[in-house]
N, C-alpha and C positions, 0 to 999 in steps of 0.2 A: 764119844762122837756119835752123832746121829747119822746113819747111812741114808743117803739119798740116791735116787736113780734118775736116769735120763735116757732119751732115745730108745724108748720101748724096752727098758731094762737091759740094754746092752752096755751101759756105762754106769758105774757105781762111784759115788764121790762122797766126800765128807770135808768138814772144815773144823778148825779149832782155834780158839784164842788162847794165847799163852800169857802167863803172868810171871813176874819176877825175872824178866830177861836182863842180861848184862847191858850196861850202858854203852860199852864199846860196840860200834856198828858191826865190825868184822866178826867179833865173837858172838854177837847177837844173831847174825846171819847163820853162823855155823851151828849154834844151838837150835835155831829154828829149823834149819835144813835136816839136822840129825833127827829131830823129833818128827818132822814131816815124813821122812823116809820110814821110820818105825811105824808111824800111823798108817802109811800106805800099805805096808806089809800086813799089819793087823786087819785093816779093812778088807783086803783081798782074802786073807785067811778066813775071816768071818763069813764072807759071801760064798766062797768056793768050798770051804771046809778043808782046803789043802794046807798041810803044815810044811814048813821049810821054805816058804817063798822068800826070795832075797832080792833086794833092790840092786840093779846093775845098770850100766850103760851098754847098749848093744853095739854091734860093729859100726853103726852109723853115729854113735855118740848119743842116741836118744835113750831116755830112761825106759826101763822095762822091768818087769818082775819075772825073775827066773824061776821056773817051776822045778822043784826038787825031783819030781818024777821023771825028769828028762824029756817031758812032753812039750818043750819049747818055752815061750814067754807070753806074758800078757802085756798089752800096751799100757803104759803108765805115765803119769805126769804129776808134777808138784809145782805149786806156786806159793810164795810167801812175801808178805809185805808188812813191815813193822812187827806187830805182835800177833798177826793172823796168818794161818796157812790153810791151803786147800790141797787136797789130793784126789786123784781119780785114776781108775783103771778100767779097762774094757776086756771082755772075754775074747773078742776078735777085732782086729783093726788097730787103729791108732787114735789117741785121745790127746787133747790139750786143754789145760786150765790156766787161767791167769787171774790174779787178784792184785789190785792196785789201790793204795791209799790215796785219797783225793787231797793232795797237799795244796793248801791255799797259797803257799809261797812259791810254788813251781811256776816256771816261765812257760805257760801253756801255749802262747802264741808261737814261740820258737819251736817247741816240740810239735805243734800242729803242722807247721810248715815242713819240718824235717820228716815227719812221719808220712804226711799225705801229699804235700807239695801239689803238683799238677796231676796226681794220679788218683784223685778222689773218684769214688763211684758216681757221684753226681757232679759232672763237670759244669753244670749251669750255676752252681753255687760259688760265687766269687769269693776270693780270699778276704777281701775287705769286709764283706757282709759276714763271713764266717768269724772273723776276728771280733767284730762288734757283738755278735751273738755270744762268744766266749766271755767277753767282758761283762755281759749282762747275766751270766750264769755263774754265780760265785762258787758253786760247788763243782763246776765244770763237768757235770754229769754226762753230757753227750760226748765230750772229748774222751773222758776216762773210759766210758763204755766202748767206744770205738778202739781205743788203745788196747783194752783187754781182749777184744775180738781179734785184733791184729796179732797180739802175742799168743793167744790160744791157737790160732790157725798156724802160726809159725811153729809152735811146739808140737802140733799134731802132724803137720805136713812138711815142714822145713821150707815152705813157700814164704818168702819175705816181701811179697808185693801186696800191700793192703787192698789194692783195687781188684785183685783176683777173688773169685767167689769159691767157697768151699762147697763141694757137692753134698753137703749135709747141713742140717739145721744147726743153729747156735742157740744155746741156752744162756740167757742173761742171768747172772747171779746177782741178786739185789738183797741179800740177807743182812747187810751191814750198813748203817747210815753213813759212815765215813769212807767206805770202800766201794769200788766197782769190781765186777767180775764177769768172766765169760767161760763157757765150756763148749768145746766142739769135738766132734767124733767123725772119723772117716773109716768106713768098713773096708 
């Protein structure tokens, strides 16, 4: 895995594409999750030099990396979609990552209304116009990018209203032709 940084070296992240995954969706998700958790610990150990980091869910149910030294936790996040996973951790604060496969068979119009409804950041953009735009974008790049930002914000802050703004920048992850991704951090 190649280690990447964001937010002035406060967040470290990496991604990996897996091969020879099981056909069964539930088993594939378990294998991908297990490998992502191990990769997250390895990433953090490489960056910090700390041995014995373990993936846990903290008292609020959010992923974290428990420090063996007893010095607390690092904020952490995992995302996986099909054969790809992304992991990130931060030395201070909270972090969220999301990766989504751009599925051409997904009902984007239904998801768009469910996700954004009347809460869009740009209320001047009518639903009808938005739906026409989605039909003319066969890869649904705009929708998937917004979906990833929403998911990453939720993973970082537990705020589930996509119209709210995170007080930090967003890094758009565009490393893969058939996937969208976003990374957010809050100190």
